[in-house]
N, C-alpha and C positions, 0 to 999 in steps of 0.2 A: 604656104605649109598645106595648103589643103589637100594636097596627097596624102599626108601624115591622117590628116582627121578624116579621110574616106577611109583610108587603111585600117584605123583602128575603129571605126565604125563598123564596119563589113566584117571585121575577123571576130570568131567568138573561141578559137582553141588557140593556142601558142604552146608551141614546145620549147620550152629553155634549157638550151645544151651549158652544159656546166652548173646547171642549182646545184646546190651544197644544203645540206641540212643543218650547217649551221647557222644561226641567227645572225650572225654579227656578218656576214657576206654579203655585201650589194646585191648578188644575185637572190638570196632568199627575200631579203627586203622588196625589193620589186617585184618578184612573183608573186608573194604574198599579197602585195596592194594588187595588182592587178587580178588577181584570182579573188578580192574583194569588189573590185569593181564587177564581176559578173564572169569573168573571161575564165574558163579552162584550160586551165596547165597541166602541161604533162613534162614534168622533169626527166632530162636527158642526162645522165650522169652511170657510167659503169659501177660505180665506186659505191652507188647507193643503191637502196631496195626501195623506200617511199621519202616521199618530201612533200610536204603541206597536205598531206592523207592522201595523196597520191602516187599508184604505182610507178618509179622510176624505169625506165628503158635505157640500154647502155647503149643503143644506136638510133639514130631517127627512122633506121629502116624497120625495127620491130614496133615501132607503133601500129595499132590495128586501126587504126583512123585518120581521118584527113586532118590535116595540119595547115593552118591558116597563116600562122607568123613563125618563124624559128628565130626565135631570138637569141642570140649568142655572147655568152657570157667566157670566151675564149681569147687565149693572146694572138695577135694579129696574125703573128705567121702561122697557126693553130688552124685558121678560117677554112681554108680554100680546101681540105678533104670536106668539113661541113656544110658546106655551100653545094657542091657535088652531091652529098646526100639530100642536101631540099630538094636537089631539081631531080635526083631520082624518086624521090616521094610523091612529088607534083605540089609541094608546100608551093602558096602564093605568095609568099614574100621571104626573105631574109631580111633580119633586124640586127645589125653589129653597133652591141650597146657603146655608148661612151668610153674613150681611149681606143677603140676594135676600129682598125681601120686598115684595109685590105683591097687597093682598089682593082688589081687583077680577079681578085674573086666577087669583086664587086658586078665587073663587068661581065664575067662569066655569067651570072645570077640575072643580070639585065637582059643578055643577050639569049637566055632560056626562056623569056618572060614574066619571069618574079619582080615583082616590088621589091624596089633596095632599100634601105635607109641603113646610112655610114655614123658611127661618131655621133648618136642620140641616143639618152636614155629614155626606152618606153614609157616607163611611171611621168616624168618629167613632161613630154609630148602628151602624155594622157592629163594630165592637171592642166594645161595649156591649151587644150582644145576641147574638153571633154566634161572637165569640171564644171 
């Protein structure tokens, strides 16, 4: 699991696709935890304007700064366009949360040189390796 630890150590900016302002949603709890650990969280959700005190963007392409990790809280069948956007913006990695599995999109991201994590919770992995 050294690659995951290395990725978490080197990354500072995480764009969370599907981040909701609803506190009961897993995306909110995970993003809030990562924010408290010192990561800059950038919400990506066309239905929100602000989450966790951060401006929310409708698309990854709208973010005006470099993104290290694109953390995906979307259904597996909706992942491919997110991965294509992550490649376009030059993100360093895509992270598909627990239950999010899209092998075709994962292969495409790897072929483009991005680090890829599939079906794992970034919060749990952070607690496992860096806490």
